[in-house]
C-alpha positions in Angstrom: -56.0 67.9 91.2 -57.9 64.8 90.2 -56.3 62.1 87.5 -59.7 62.2 85.6 -62.9 64.4 85.5 -66.3 63.6 84.5 -67.2 66.1 81.6 -70.5 64.1 80.7 -72.6 66.9 82.0 -70.8 69.8 80.9 -71.9 72.2 77.9 -70.0 73.7 75.2 -70.2 77.7 74.7 -69.9 80.8 77.2 -69.8 79.8 80.9 -72.2 82.6 81.9 -75.1 83.2 79.6 -76.3 86.8 79.1 -79.9 87.2 80.3 -82.3 87.9 77.7 -79.8 87.5 74.9 -79.7 84.7 72.1 -76.9 83.2 70.1 -77.9 83.2 66.4 -76.1 83.0 63.1 -76.6 86.0 60.5 -75.8 86.9 57.2 -74.9 90.4 56.7 -73.2 92.2 53.9 -69.5 92.4 53.9 -69.5 96.4 53.9 -72.0 96.2 56.9 -69.9 94.0 59.1 -66.9 96.1 58.0 -68.4 99.3 59.1 -69.7 98.1 62.4 -66.2 96.5 63.0 -64.5 99.9 62.2 -67.0 101.9 64.7 -66.4 99.2 67.4 -62.8 99.7 67.4 -63.2 103.5 67.1 -65.6 103.5 70.1 -64.1 100.4 72.1 -67.4 98.6 72.0 -67.9 95.2 70.6 -69.1 95.2 66.8 -71.8 92.7 67.9 -73.0 95.4 70.7 -73.3 98.0 68.0 -75.3 96.1 65.7 -77.6 94.9 68.4 -78.0 98.9 69.3 -78.5 99.8 65.7 -81.5 97.5 65.5 -82.9 98.4 68.9 -82.9 102.0 67.7 -84.6 101.0 64.5 -87.3 99.1 66.1 -87.7 102.1 68.9 -88.0 104.7 65.9 -90.5 102.6 63.8 -92.7 102.3 66.9 -92.5 105.7 67.4 -93.3 106.5 63.9 -96.1 104.5 63.9 -97.4 105.9 67.2 -97.2 109.4 65.7 -98.9 108.7 62.4 -102.0 107.1 64.4 -102.1 110.1 66.5 -102.0 112.5 63.5 -104.9 110.5 61.8 -106.8 110.3 64.9 -106.5 114.1 65.4 -107.3 115.0 61.6 -110.5 112.7 62.1 -111.4 114.4 65.4 -111.1 117.8 63.5 -113.2 116.8 60.6 -110.5 116.9 58.1 -110.4 113.2 57.4 -107.3 111.5 56.3 -105.9 113.0 53.1 -104.9 110.6 50.2 -101.7 110.2 48.3 -102.9 112.7 45.8 -103.7 115.4 48.6 -107.4 115.4 48.3 
């Protein structure tokens, strides 16, 4: 071993960065965090992984919902029914 090491070019943090992931700071309600930590304990996954999965699923469902609404509107217009307004007219 050397007596001294030059750490001038060293970086703080994880040794290997995960591709496609960013480290951020986020404020969450304590109840939300506690619930994800409990799920993590029960499933054996990390709580951050579970939060990431929940956010991904939410985004995917939102995109699916938007796509379904667009298709339904197009089909209603194609059938000459128009788009009903909030009053059902």
